[in-house]
C-alpha positions in Angstrom: -22.3 -57.1 47.3 -21.1 -54.5 45.6 -17.4 -55.7 46.2 -18.6 -59.2 44.5 -19.8 -57.7 41.3 -16.4 -56.2 40.7 -14.3 -59.2 41.3 -17.1 -60.8 38.9 -16.2 -58.1 36.4 -12.3 -58.0 37.6 -12.7 -62.3 36.7 -14.1 -62.1 33.4 -12.0 -59.3 32.0 -8.8 -61.6 32.9 -10.4 -65.1 32.1 -7.6 -66.4 29.7 -9.6 -67.5 26.0 -7.5 -69.3 23.0 -8.3 -68.5 19.6 -7.3 -71.2 17.1 -7.4 -72.1 13.2 -7.7 -75.7 12.1 -7.8 -77.1 8.9 -11.2 -77.8 7.6 -9.8 -81.4 6.0 -7.2 -82.9 8.6 -8.4 -80.9 11.6 -4.8 -80.0 12.0 -3.9 -76.9 14.4 -2.6 -73.9 12.0 -2.9 -71.0 14.6 -3.4 -70.1 18.0 -3.6 -67.5 20.2 -4.7 -66.6 23.5 -6.7 -63.5 24.6 -8.3 -62.2 27.2 -11.3 -59.6 27.1 -8.8 -56.7 27.9 -6.3 -57.9 25.6 -9.2 -57.3 23.0 -11.0 -54.4 24.6 -7.3 -52.4 24.2 -6.2 -53.7 21.0 -9.4 -52.7 19.5 -9.5 -49.6 21.0 -5.9 -48.4 19.8 -6.6 -49.8 16.7 -10.2 -47.4 16.5 -7.9 -44.4 17.5 -5.2 -44.9 14.8 -8.0 -45.3 11.9 -9.7 -42.2 13.0 -6.4 -40.3 13.0 -5.1 -41.0 9.9 -8.6 -40.5 8.5 -8.7 -36.9 10.2 -5.0 -37.0 8.5 -6.3 -37.9 5.0 -8.9 -35.4 5.3 -7.1 -31.9 6.3 -4.3 -32.9 3.5 -5.8 -33.8 0.4 -9.0 -32.5 -1.9 -11.0 -35.2 0.2 -12.0 -32.2 2.7 -13.7 -30.3 -0.5 -16.7 -33.6 -0.4 -17.2 -33.2 3.5 -20.9 -31.2 3.3 -20.7 -27.5 4.0 -17.1 -27.9 3.7 -16.4 -24.5 0.9 -14.5 -26.0 -2.4 -11.5 -24.1 -3.4 -12.8 -22.1 -5.9 -15.9 -20.6 -3.2 -13.1 -19.6 -0.9 -10.5 -18.0 -3.5 -14.0 -16.3 -5.0 -14.5 -14.9 -1.1 -12.0 -13.5 -0.6 -10.9 -11.4 -3.7 -14.4 -10.2 -3.1 -13.0 -9.7 0.5 -10.3 -7.4 -1.2 -12.1 -5.6 -3.6 -14.6 -4.2 -1.1 -11.5 -3.3 1.2 -10.5 -1.6 -1.4 -13.6 -0.1 -2.7 -13.9 1.3 1.1 -10.5 2.8 0.7 -11.5 4.7 -2.3 -14.7 6.0 -0.9 -12.8 7.2 2.4 -10.3 8.9 -0.2 -12.9 10.8 -1.8 -15.0 12.0 0.9 -11.8 13.1 2.4 -11.0 15.3 -0.4 -14.8 16.3 -0.6 -14.4 17.8 2.5 -10.6 19.4 2.4 -12.0 21.1 -0.6 -14.9 22.2 1.3 -12.5 23.3 3.9 -10.5 25.3 1.7 -13.4 27.1 -0.2 -14.5 27.9 3.3 -11.0 29.4 4.5 -10.4 26.5 7.0 -7.5 24.0 7.3 -7.9 20.6 5.4 -8.2 17.6 7.6 -4.9 16.2 7.3 -3.0 19.5 7.4 -5.1 20.2 10.6 -4.6 16.6 12.2 -0.7 17.4 11.9 -0.9 20.5 13.4 -2.7 19.4 16.7 0.1 16.5 16.5 2.8 19.3 16.8 1.1 21.3 19.0 0.6 17.9 21.7 4.4 17.0 20.9 5.8 20.9 21.6 7.1 20.6 18.5 5.2 24.5 17.2 6.2 25.2 13.6 4.8 29.5 13.4 4.4 29.0 9.6 1.1 31.1 8.8 -0.4 30.5 5.4 -3.7 32.1 4.0 -5.0 29.3 1.9 -7.1 31.3 -0.3 -6.1 30.1 -4.0 -5.2 33.6 -5.4 -3.5 35.0 -2.1 -1.4 31.8 -1.9 -0.5 31.7 -5.2 1.4 35.0 -4.9 2.9 34.0 -1.3 4.3 31.1 -4.0 5.5 33.5 -6.7 7.3 35.7 -4.2 8.8 33.0 -2.6 10.2 31.4 -5.8 11.5 35.2 -6.6 13.4 35.8 -3.8 14.6 32.2 -3.7 15.9 32.4 -7.2 17.6 35.9 -6.9 19.4 34.7 -3.5 20.8 31.8 -3.9 24.6 31.3 -3.8 25.3 28.0 -5.5 26.9 28.6 -9.3 25.9 26.0 -11.4 27.0 27.8 -14.7 24.9 27.1 -17.9 22.4 24.5 -17.3 23.4 23.2 -20.5 26.4 21.2 -17.9 24.2 19.9 -15.8 22.7 16.3 -15.8 19.0 16.3 -15.5 17.2 13.2 -14.3 14.1 12.2 -16.5 11.0 13.7 -13.6 8.6 10.8 -15.8 8.3 8.5 -18.9 6.0 9.6 -21.0 4.8 12.1 -23.9 4.8 15.7 -24.0 1.3 16.7 -24.7 1.5 20.9 -24.3 4.7 22.5 -24.8 6.3 25.4 -23.2 5.2 28.7 -24.1 5.4 32.2 -22.6 3.3 33.9 -24.5 0.2 32.0 -23.0 1.1 31.9 -19.6 2.3 28.6 -20.2 5.6 28.0 -17.8 6.1 24.0 -18.4 5.8 20.9 -20.3 2.8 18.8 -20.0 3.3 15.0 -19.9 1.0 12.4 -20.0 1.5 8.7 -18.6 0.3 5.8 -16.7 -1.9 6.3 -13.6 0.0 6.2 -10.5 3.3 6.9 -12.1 6.0 8.3 -9.6 7.3 11.6 -10.8 10.8 12.0 -9.5 13.4 14.8 -8.9 15.3 16.4 -11.4 18.5 17.4 -9.6 19.3 17.3 -5.9 18.0 19.9 -3.8 15.2 20.8 -0.9 11.6 20.8 -0.9 10.5 25.0 -0.9 7.2 24.2 -0.8 4.7 21.5 -1.2 1.2 22.0 -0.8 -2.7 22.2 -2.1 -3.6 25.3 -5.1 -7.4 25.3 -6.2 -6.0 25.8 -9.7 -3.1 23.3 -9.5 -3.8 20.8 -7.4 -1.1 19.5 -5.3 1.8 21.1 -6.1 5.9 20.3 -5.3 8.7 23.1 -5.6 12.7 22.0 -5.2 15.4 24.6 -4.9 18.3 23.4 -6.8 21.8 24.4 -6.7 22.6 27.5 -9.1 19.4 29.5 -9.0 17.3 26.9 -10.1 13.5 25.7 -8.8 11.7 23.1 -10.3 8.0 22.2 -10.1 5.9 19.8 -10.3 1.8 20.5 -10.6 -1.4 18.5 -10.4 0.0 15.6 -8.7 -2.3 13.2 -6.7 -0.4 12.7 -4.3 2.7 14.3 -2.5 5.5 12.2 -0.9 7.3 15.2 0.7 7.3 17.6 2.5 8.5 21.7 2.9 12.4 21.3 4.1 12.8 17.7 3.4 16.4 16.7 0.9 16.0 14.9 -2.4 18.5 13.3 -4.5 18.1 13.3 -8.1 15.6 10.6 -8.9 14.0 10.2 -5.6 10.3 9.8 -6.1 8.9 13.4 -4.5 5.2 12.9 -5.8 2.4 10.4 -7.7 0.7 11.8 -11.2 -2.2 13.2 -10.8 -5.5 15.4 -12.2 -5.9 17.5 -8.7 -6.4 21.2 -9.4 -8.6 23.1 -12.0 -6.9 24.5 -14.3 -6.3 20.1 -15.4 -8.2 18.3 -18.3 -6.7 14.6 -17.3 -3.8 12.7 -15.4 -0.3 14.3 -16.4 2.3 16.0 -14.8 2.9 20.1 -15.7 6.8 20.2 -15.2 8.3 23.9 -14.9 12.1 24.7 -14.4 12.9 28.7 -13.0 16.3 30.0 -13.5 17.3 33.0 -12.2 13.4 33.4 -11.4 13.0 33.4 -15.3 11.0 30.3 -16.5 12.6 28.7 -18.8 11.8 25.6 -21.7 12.3 22.2 -19.9 12.3 20.5 -23.0 16.1 22.5 -24.2 17.8 20.4 -21.7 15.5 17.1 -20.5 15.2 14.2 -22.9 11.9 12.6 -22.8 
């Protein structure tokens, strides 16, 4: 019975039919075509698949997709991306703020800041132990720094002669808001510039000190030839470490507002020659 039913179905599919178009007036045959049910089914299936593909491409590659219910519009998707970036930036700012407060609390308690402690742990694990011990009490650290500056300035081997013969690179394009005054212990100049501006080295040299102090925040000192040392204070971020070689004009820090002795984002620049502070405006055209 099943075989007979299958045979009947196959015969129906294979039966041939003729599609004829007549002239209604003359009854003359204008066009004819032989058809089978199998051919009609195949042609209709292919045409349907082609129509589906064309409609899909049309919707996917044109703005028509925005009219599909539930599909977000272009401005909504741009707003979503922008809000995601803003949230990510806010998370980074909050993370940096929390790290800043944690480091301040650690320094006041006499402990290492978290980022410095992580560097020390990684160095110990790698077998690279650097036996450099510093007391992170701000007053004692300032005394150590002054002694290092004095010793390095008196024992320098380079001979640059008169400072007027040196070509100093401008560390930061800005406005001088506070000039050099040795009588008030202001051994440098204060420069105000745009936020996140890069601070560059005035001459080539070696980073003598790069770290945090309670009064002047993130500080970096660079030893140059000819008994000359340049200092950059109140930075928001240091780009170099102690012992790094730097070239004139190379970025070493980012302008900031760190430390207690500051009233706003600026750079405090100092020049020490033979252990004596000199006025940077006499040698650098700001």
